[in-house]
C-alpha positions as CSV (number, residue, x, y, z in Angstrom):
1,M,275.5,80.9,95.2
2,S,278.5,81.3,92.9
3,F,278.7,82.3,90.0
4,S,279.8,79.2,88.2
5,K,277.2,77.2,90.2
6,L,275.0,80.0,89.1
7,A,275.4,79.1,85.3
8,I,275.4,75.3,85.9
9,T,271.8,76.0,87.3
10,L,271.0,77.7,84.7
11,F,271.9,75.6,82.3
12,A,269.9,73.0,83.9
13,I,266.5,75.0,83.6
14,F,267.0,75.6,80.1
15,S,267.9,72.0,79.2
16,I,263.9,71.6,80.9
17,V,262.5,74.2,79.6
18,A,262.4,74.7,76.0
19,V,262.0,77.7,74.3
20,S,259.3,77.6,72.0
21,N,256.3,78.9,70.4
22,S,253.4,78.3,71.4
23,A,249.7,78.4,69.7
24,S,248.5,81.5,71.7
25,A,252.3,82.6,71.5
26,Q,252.1,82.1,67.7
27,Q,248.0,84.3,67.9
28,L,250.0,86.8,70.0
29,A,252.5,87.8,67.4
30,S,249.9,88.1,64.3
31,I,248.6,91.1,66.0
32,G,252.5,92.4,67.1
33,L,252.1,91.6,70.6
34,K,253.9,89.1,72.5
35,Q,254.3,88.3,76.4
36,Q,256.2,89.6,78.6
37,W,256.0,88.1,82.0
38,Y,253.7,86.5,84.6
39,T,253.7,86.5,88.1
40,H,251.2,85.5,91.3
41,S,248.8,88.3,92.7
42,G,248.9,86.7,96.2
43,V,244.9,85.7,95.9
44,A,243.7,82.6,97.8
45,A,242.3,79.4,96.4
46,G,238.7,80.7,95.9
47,G,239.9,84.5,96.2
48,K,239.7,87.3,94.1
49,L,242.1,89.6,93.4
50,A,240.3,93.0,94.9
51,D,241.9,95.9,93.3
52,W,245.2,96.7,91.6
53,Y,246.9,100.3,90.7
54,L,249.9,101.2,88.4
55,D,252.4,104.1,89.5
56,I,255.0,105.4,86.9
57,D,257.8,107.3,88.9
58,E,258.8,110.3,87.3
59,N,261.0,110.7,90.0
60,S,262.8,107.6,90.2
61,G,264.8,105.5,87.6
62,T,265.1,102.0,87.6
63,T,268.1,99.8,85.5
64,Y,267.3,96.9,83.9
65,F,269.1,94.6,81.9
66,E,267.8,92.5,78.8
67,I,268.6,89.5,77.7
68,A,267.8,88.4,73.7
69,G,268.9,86.1,71.0
70,G,266.6,83.9,69.1
71,T,262.7,83.8,70.4
72,Y,264.3,83.8,73.9
73,S,264.3,86.8,75.8
74,E,264.0,88.0,79.3
75,T,264.2,91.0,81.5
76,I,265.8,91.6,84.8
77,S,265.9,94.8,87.0
78,E,268.7,95.8,89.7
79,R,265.3,96.5,91.8
80,D,265.4,92.8,91.7
81,L,266.2,90.6,95.0
82,R,269.2,88.6,95.7
83,S,268.1,85.1,98.1
84,N,270.0,87.4,101.0
85,G,266.6,89.7,100.3
86,E,268.6,92.8,99.0
87,P,267.9,94.2,95.4
88,V,270.8,93.0,93.5
89,G,271.9,96.1,91.9
90,I,273.5,97.9,88.8
91,E,276.7,96.1,89.1
92,F,276.0,92.6,89.9
93,G,272.4,92.8,87.7
94,L,275.0,93.0,84.8
95,R,277.3,90.2,85.8
96,M,273.9,88.0,86.7
97,A,272.7,89.4,83.2
98,N,276.1,88.4,81.4
99,I,276.1,85.1,83.1
100,K,272.0,84.0,81.6
101,A,273.2,85.2,78.3
102,E,276.1,82.6,78.0
103,V,274.1,80.1,79.2
104,M,271.4,80.9,76.8
105,A,274.0,80.8,73.6
106,A,274.7,77.0,74.7
107,R,271.7,76.0,75.4
108,L,270.9,78.1,71.7
109,K,273.7,76.1,70.4
110,V,272.8,72.6,71.6
111,D,269.6,73.0,70.2
112,T,269.8,74.6,66.4
113,G,273.6,73.7,66.2
114,E,274.0,77.3,65.2
115,D,276.3,80.4,66.9
116,I,273.0,82.7,67.6
117,E,274.3,85.7,69.0
118,V,272.6,86.8,72.6
119,D,273.0,90.6,73.6
120,V,272.6,92.5,76.7
121,N,271.2,95.6,76.6
122,Q,270.5,98.0,79.4
123,Y,268.6,101.2,80.0
124,T,266.9,103.3,82.7
125,L,263.4,103.7,83.0
126,P,261.0,105.5,85.5
127,K,260.3,103.1,88.5
128,S,257.3,101.4,87.3
129,T,255.3,99.3,90.4
130,L,252.1,97.7,89.9
131,Y,250.5,97.0,93.4
132,T,247.8,95.0,93.7
133,Q,245.3,94.2,96.7
134,T,243.6,90.7,97.0
135,D,240.4,90.0,99.5
136,R,242.1,88.9,102.0
137,G,244.1,91.7,102.3
138,V,247.7,90.6,100.4
139,V,249.5,93.9,99.5
140,R,252.0,93.0,96.6
141,A,254.7,95.5,94.8
142,I,255.4,94.1,91.3
143,D,258.0,95.6,89.2
144,A,255.7,96.7,86.0
145,E,258.2,95.7,83.2
146,T,259.7,92.3,84.8
147,G,257.2,90.8,86.7
148,K,259.3,90.4,90.0
149,V,257.3,90.7,93.3
150,H,259.6,93.3,95.9
151,W,257.3,93.0,98.7
152,S,254.3,91.5,100.0
153,V,252.8,92.4,103.5
154,N,249.0,91.7,105.0
155,V,247.3,94.7,105.6
156,G,244.4,94.6,108.0
157,V,242.0,91.6,109.2
158,P,241.3,89.8,106.5
159,K,238.2,89.4,107.1
160,T,236.9,92.8,106.4
161,E,236.2,94.1,102.8
162,S,239.3,95.0,100.6
163,L,238.4,98.3,98.8
164,G,241.4,99.1,97.1
165,V,245.0,100.4,96.8
166,A,247.2,103.0,94.9
167,G,250.6,104.4,95.1
168,N,252.4,107.2,94.5
169,G,256.5,107.9,94.6
170,D,257.5,107.0,97.7
171,Y,254.4,105.9,99.7
172,V,251.6,103.2,98.9
173,A,247.6,104.1,100.1
174,V,245.7,100.8,101.4
175,I,241.9,100.9,102.1
176,K,240.5,97.7,104.4
177,G,237.3,97.5,106.5
178,S,237.0,101.6,107.9
179,K,240.6,101.8,107.9
180,I,243.1,103.3,105.9
181,Y,246.8,102.7,105.9
182,C,249.8,104.4,104.7
183,L,253.3,102.1,103.8
184,S,256.3,102.6,102.7
185,S,256.6,102.1,98.6
186,E,260.4,100.6,99.3
187,T,259.3,97.9,102.0
188,G,256.3,97.3,102.5
189,A,256.7,98.6,105.9
190,I,253.3,100.1,107.5
191,L,254.2,104.0,108.5
192,W,250.8,104.7,110.6
193,S,247.1,103.9,110.3
194,R,244.0,105.9,110.7
195,R,240.0,105.7,110.7
196,S,238.0,107.4,108.5
197,E,235.0,109.5,109.8
198,S,232.4,107.1,108.1
199,A,232.6,103.8,105.6
200,P,234.7,103.9,102.9
201,S,233.0,103.6,99.5
202,A,235.4,102.8,97.0
203,P,239.3,102.8,95.9
204,P,241.9,105.7,96.9
205,E,243.6,107.5,95.3
206,I,247.5,109.2,96.9
207,D,249.5,112.4,94.8
208,Q,252.0,114.7,96.2
209,G,251.5,113.6,100.2
210,E,248.2,113.3,100.1
211,I,245.6,110.2,100.4
212,F,242.2,110.7,99.3
213,V,239.6,108.7,100.1
214,P,236.2,108.0,99.3
215,L,232.9,107.9,101.4
216,T,229.8,106.2,101.9
217,T,228.1,109.7,103.1
218,G,229.0,111.0,99.5
219,R,232.5,113.0,100.8
220,V,235.9,112.6,100.3
221,E,238.3,112.9,103.2
222,R,241.6,114.1,102.2
223,F,244.5,112.9,104.5
224,S,248.1,114.5,104.8
225,V,250.9,111.3,104.7
226,E,253.6,114.3,106.7
227,D,251.1,114.5,109.6
228,E,250.6,110.7,110.0
229,G,246.6,111.5,108.7
230,V,245.9,113.2,112.4
231,N,244.4,116.7,110.6
232,T,242.0,115.5,108.0
233,V,239.5,117.5,105.9
234,S,235.9,116.3,104.4
235,F,235.3,117.5,100.9
236,V,231.4,117.7,101.0
237,A,229.5,117.2,97.7
238,G,226.0,118.3,97.3
239,G,223.1,115.7,96.9
240,S,223.5,112.6,98.3
241,G,224.5,108.8,97.6
242,A,227.9,107.2,98.3
243,V,231.1,108.2,95.9
244,T,231.4,105.7,93.3
245,C,234.9,105.6,92.3
246,R,238.2,106.9,93.3
247,P,238.5,111.1,92.2
248,G,240.6,112.1,89.9
249,I,243.5,114.3,90.6
250,S,245.2,117.3,89.2
251,A,248.0,119.4,90.5
252,V,245.3,122.0,92.2
253,T,241.9,120.2,91.7
254,M,240.4,116.5,92.5
255,C,237.0,115.6,91.1
256,W,234.2,112.8,91.9
257,G,231.3,110.9,91.1
258,N,228.3,110.2,93.4
259,Y,225.6,107.5,93.1
260,G,223.0,109.9,93.0
261,G,224.4,111.7,89.7
262,K,226.5,115.3,91.1
263,V,229.7,115.5,89.9
264,S,232.0,117.5,92.0
265,V,235.5,120.2,91.4
266,A,237.3,121.1,94.4
267,A,240.7,122.6,95.2
268,R,242.6,120.2,96.6
269,R,244.3,121.8,99.4
270,S,241.7,123.6,100.5
271,N,240.7,123.8,104.4
272,A,236.6,124.5,103.8
273,G,235.6,121.3,102.7
274,T,233.1,122.6,100.5
275,P,233.5,121.7,96.5
276,G,234.0,125.1,93.4
277,F,231.6,123.7,91.3
278,E,229.5,121.0,90.6
279,L,227.7,119.4,87.7
280,N,224.1,117.3,87.9
281,T,224.1,114.6,85.9
282,N,220.9,112.2,85.1
283,G,222.8,109.1,86.3
284,P,225.2,107.5,89.0
285,V,228.9,108.2,87.7
286,F,230.8,105.1,88.1
287,G,234.1,105.3,86.0
288,V,237.0,107.6,87.4
289,P,236.8,110.9,86.3
290,Q,239.7,111.4,84.2
291,Y,242.2,114.5,83.9
292,K,244.3,115.8,80.7
293,D,245.5,119.6,80.1
294,G,242.5,121.0,83.2
295,V,239.9,119.4,81.7
296,Y,238.0,117.0,83.7
297,F,236.5,114.2,81.0
298,V,233.6,112.4,83.2
299,A,231.2,109.8,82.0
300,S,227.6,109.0,83.4
301,I,225.4,105.9,83.4
302,D,222.7,109.0,81.7
303,S,224.5,107.7,78.4
304,Y,226.5,111.0,78.3
305,V,230.3,112.1,78.4
306,Y,230.9,115.5,79.9
307,A,233.7,117.7,79.6
308,L,235.0,120.1,82.6
309,S,237.1,122.8,83.0
310,E,239.1,122.8,85.9
311,H,239.4,126.6,86.5
312,R,236.8,128.1,85.0
313,G,234.0,125.9,86.7
314,S,232.3,125.3,83.6
315,L,231.2,122.4,80.9
316,L,232.5,122.7,78.1
317,W,230.6,120.2,75.8
318,E,228.8,117.0,76.4
319,N,227.3,114.1,74.1
320,S,225.8,111.1,74.3
321,T,227.1,107.9,73.2
322,G,222.8,106.7,73.7
323,F,223.7,104.1,76.3
324,E,224.3,103.7,79.7
325,I,228.2,104.5,80.2
326,T,229.6,102.3,83.6
327,Q,233.5,102.5,82.3
328,A,235.6,105.2,82.8
329,P,236.4,107.4,79.5
330,F,240.0,107.5,78.3
331,C,242.0,110.1,76.5
332,L,244.4,109.6,74.4
333,G,246.7,112.1,72.4
334,N,243.4,114.9,71.0
335,H,240.4,112.7,71.2
336,V,238.6,111.0,74.5
337,Y,237.0,107.5,74.3
338,V,234.2,105.6,75.9
339,I,232.9,102.5,75.8
340,N,228.9,102.3,76.8
341,D,227.2,99.3,78.1
342,T,226.5,97.5,74.7
343,N,230.2,97.3,73.9
344,Q,230.3,100.0,71.5
345,L,233.5,101.9,71.5
346,A,233.3,105.8,70.3
347,R,235.5,108.7,70.0
348,F,235.5,112.5,71.0
349,D,237.6,115.3,70.1
350,A,238.5,116.4,73.6
351,K,238.6,119.9,72.8
352,T,235.1,120.4,71.0
353,G,233.5,116.8,71.8
354,R,232.7,116.5,68.1
355,Q,233.2,112.9,66.5
356,S,235.2,112.6,63.1
357,A,234.6,111.6,59.9
358,Q,235.3,108.1,60.9
359,W,233.8,107.5,64.0
360,R,230.5,109.0,63.4
361,T,229.5,105.4,63.8
362,P,230.8,103.8,67.2
363,R,233.0,100.5,67.1
364,P,230.4,97.8,68.0
365,G,232.2,94.2,70.0
366,I,234.3,96.0,72.1
367,G,234.4,95.1,76.1
368,T,236.7,96.9,78.5
369,F,239.4,99.0,77.8
370,A,243.0,97.0,78.5
371,G,245.6,99.7,76.7
372,A,247.1,101.6,74.1
373,S,250.2,102.2,71.7
374,E,251.2,105.2,70.1
375,T,249.0,104.6,67.3
376,K,246.9,101.7,69.3
377,V,243.9,101.4,70.9
378,Y,243.7,97.3,73.0
379,T,240.5,95.8,74.4
380,I,239.1,92.9,75.6
381,N,235.8,91.3,75.7
382,K,233.7,89.2,78.3
383,L,235.5,85.6,76.0
384,G,238.9,87.4,76.6
385,Q,239.4,87.7,73.1
386,L,241.9,91.0,72.1
387,K,240.9,93.1,70.0
388,V,243.2,95.7,68.4
389,L,241.8,99.2,66.8
390,D,243.5,101.8,64.5
391,Q,243.3,105.1,67.1
392,E,242.8,107.1,63.8
393,S,240.8,105.0,61.3
394,G,238.9,102.5,64.1
395,A,239.6,100.0,62.1
396,V,240.0,96.4,63.7
397,T,243.2,95.5,62.7
398,G,243.6,91.7,64.6
399,S,242.2,89.9,67.7
400,A,243.7,86.9,69.4
401,S,242.5,84.6,72.4
402,L,244.3,85.7,76.0
403,G,242.4,82.9,77.8
404,D,240.6,82.7,80.7
405,I,240.7,86.5,81.8
406,T,238.9,87.6,84.8
407,L,239.7,91.5,84.6
408,A,242.0,93.4,82.9
409,L,243.6,97.2,84.4
410,P,242.6,100.0,82.2
411,N,246.3,101.8,81.4
412,T,246.1,104.4,80.2
413,K,250.3,105.4,81.5
414,S,251.9,103.7,79.2
415,D,251.7,101.0,76.4
416,R,252.0,97.7,78.7
417,I,248.8,95.7,78.9
418,Y,248.2,93.6,82.5
419,T,245.7,91.0,82.8
420,V,244.4,88.7,85.8
421,N,242.9,85.3,85.6
422,K,241.1,83.4,88.2
423,A,243.8,81.5,89.7
424,G,244.9,85.2,90.4
425,T,247.9,84.8,87.5
426,I,248.5,88.4,86.5
427,R,250.2,88.7,83.2
428,C,251.8,91.3,81.4
429,F,251.4,92.2,76.9
430,R,253.5,94.1,75.1
431,E,254.4,95.4,71.5
432,I,256.7,93.1,70.1
433,K,258.8,96.0,68.7
434,S,258.2,98.1,72.1
435,M,261.0,97.0,74.4
436,K,260.9,99.6,76.6
437,P,257.2,101.0,77.1
438,F,255.9,104.1,75.3
439,Y,254.6,106.7,77.7
440,H,251.2,108.8,77.2
441,S,251.4,110.9,79.7
442,D,253.3,114.6,79.5
443,E,254.9,114.4,82.5
444,F,257.7,112.0,81.3
445,K,259.4,114.6,78.8
446,S,261.3,115.8,81.6
447,M,262.8,112.2,81.9
448,K,264.2,111.9,78.2
449,P,268.0,112.2,79.8
450,M,267.4,109.8,82.4
451,M,265.6,107.4,79.7
452,K,268.9,106.9,78.0
453,G,271.0,103.9,77.1
454,E,273.2,103.8,79.1
455,G,276.6,101.2,77.8
456,G,277.6,98.4,79.5
457,S,279.2,95.0,79.1
458,G,277.2,92.6,77.4
459,T,277.2,89.2,75.9
460,K,277.3,87.9,72.0
461,G,277.1,84.3,71.6
462,S,279.5,83.2,74.1
463,G,282.1,85.7,74.1
464,S,281.8,89.4,75.0
465,G,280.6,92.4,73.6
466,T,278.7,95.5,74.2
467,K,275.8,97.2,72.6
468,E,273.6,100.1,74.7
469,G,270.3,100.3,75.0
470,G,268.5,103.3,73.5
471,S,265.7,104.7,75.6
472,G,263.1,107.9,74.8
473,T,259.6,108.9,74.8
474,K,256.8,110.2,72.7
475,E,254.9,112.4,74.0
476,G,250.8,111.9,73.8
477,G,248.8,115.2,71.9
478,S,247.4,117.6,74.2
479,G,244.0,118.1,74.8
480,T,242.3,121.7,75.0
481,K,241.2,123.7,77.4
482,E,238.9,126.0,75.2
483,S,235.2,126.0,75.5
484,G,232.6,124.0,73.1
485,S,229.2,123.8,73.2
486,G,227.0,122.5,75.8
487,N,223.4,122.7,76.2
488,K,222.9,122.1,80.3
489,D,222.7,124.7,82.5
490,N,224.2,122.7,85.2
491,G,226.5,125.8,86.9
492,P,228.5,128.6,85.9
493,G,229.1,129.2,82.0
494,P,232.3,130.1,80.7
495,D,232.5,133.6,80.7
496,D,231.3,133.4,84.5
497,D,233.8,134.9,87.4
498,N,236.1,131.6,89.2
499,P,233.7,129.2,90.6
500,F,235.7,129.1,93.8
501,G,234.5,132.7,94.6
502,D,235.8,135.4,96.5
503,D,237.3,132.7,99.5
504,N,239.1,130.8,96.7
505,P,241.1,128.3,98.3
506,F,244.1,129.1,96.1
507,G,244.2,132.5,96.9
508,D,247.8,134.2,98.5
509,D,248.5,131.4,100.6
510,D,250.3,128.7,99.4
511,P,248.1,125.8,97.5
512,F,250.2,122.9,99.0
513,G,250.5,124.4,102.5
514,G,248.8,121.7,105.7
515,N,248.9,121.5,108.7
516,D,251.5,119.3,110.8
517,E,250.4,118.3,113.8
518,P,251.7,115.1,114.1
519,K,250.4,111.5,115.9
520,E,251.2,108.3,117.4
521,M,251.6,105.5,114.8
522,E,249.4,102.8,114.8
523,D,251.0,99.2,114.2
524,G,250.6,97.5,111.6
525,E,250.6,93.3,110.5
526,G,253.3,91.4,109.8
527,D,254.5,89.8,106.1
528,D,252.8,87.8,103.8
529,D,254.8,84.6,103.0
530,G,252.6,83.5,100.4
531,D,253.5,82.2,96.9
532,D,254.6,84.6,94.1
533,D,254.9,82.6,91.0
534,G,252.6,81.0,88.6
535,D,251.6,77.4,88.4
536,D,253.3,77.1,85.0
537,D,256.3,79.6,86.5
538,P,259.6,76.9,85.6
539,F,261.2,78.1,88.5
540,G,258.8,77.4,91.0
541,D,258.6,79.0,94.0
542,N,261.0,82.2,95.0
543,D,262.7,79.9,97.3
544,D,263.4,77.9,94.3
545,D,264.3,80.1,92.2
546,P,268.4,80.6,91.5
547,F,268.1,84.4,91.8
548,G,267.0,84.6,95.1
């Protein structure tokens, strides 16, 4: 399609789709939020979303173009696909953004009778991808900033259970039935697949070329991407009970809990299969262990949240919320937050486990954690109401209805809020002022140079001009590794020797080594050609989208 025809098409579309503020948009604006995008997850009629996973790749960047004027804004990416299935790239993406800006300026002129400035802002961010898996096995890679679907594939036998998806850098791990699939993050092509030693019990985790699969036997099986999953290692936890959630991961260790209340920490590159140390809680652990600065934070159905030192093998502190906990804790700055099963939100100091004066009384009426900005915490209750809390004081600063929400993704990586409804439509919300994401993790410190704005030619009104986009990150505060108080005798104390003992797998060998014996790949399944768009998308199916 030529650019002149594209401009005509766009003008016609904008003539039909008026830019207006709905009641929902006005409600969101009243609490400082706006909807960033929406798209479909590939859920079939009567189906559901089985799992989703947000990957922010610090080793790769994506260039974005934001077109903004009046009440209108839209963001396109160099990774968006053209009609031939190829990414638009930076040069074509900029030209496309300029044409959209010209068309929008003309549309606003017709609607308002005024010349409204429409700008194109170009900037680069870490590559952010939202991976989804439906109950029928449709796996999609969605740009987490624009909502555009990069690829969609069918993985595994549709009738087998969909147990989860995880992505990291170049690879995506999928569990369908008893098989583990490794996919390319760029194309969705299945690179290899393997059967686990026993039935998987929870979603996988993937990091640094290793896939970790929780099992019903209480073990976690490790697969190496490089050797196509041939040489696996099973980490055997004490006690009994299935692993209840995906494991927590650091650079050198992993942590997981089971239905019997046992929490295990093991050196992830060890071939011994024995945890370095374990903690006994008095109930199942359902939430994913959260890691920050050498400490794992784990919540149990026994009402307690525990802080475990990764390297010293000690319980740093424990504290109770008074009621059962089935959600994972989340770390923001120097604090750990946890929501118990009576919908109370409590906050603890990450170093000592104590509660600050403002947070001595847990906040009631909280549902599930959805996300956080630099200063706010966002939660969603069962009625689909979003509540905004100030991190420091715990005061509720606003609320708004988000409609028929069935799930919210607990996002501890950025300030974006992701929700899904019964129809499988995913929506992304952000703070109005946050055109570029705020990142919580210190791992993005090194990305500041890459994230600076890159000036490009832009459009103002119906003429041309340039506007530089700027971007940077603010680092979240750091937790601590110092010992605090505890009152349970569940393992080595703070002054004990290394919990991994004389057979410490970190030893003199490279802890990141591995076995490299290859094996033939297995065939995967074909692509999915389902509808990528929500029912209310003005562009309809991808085939009708003027941008391909």
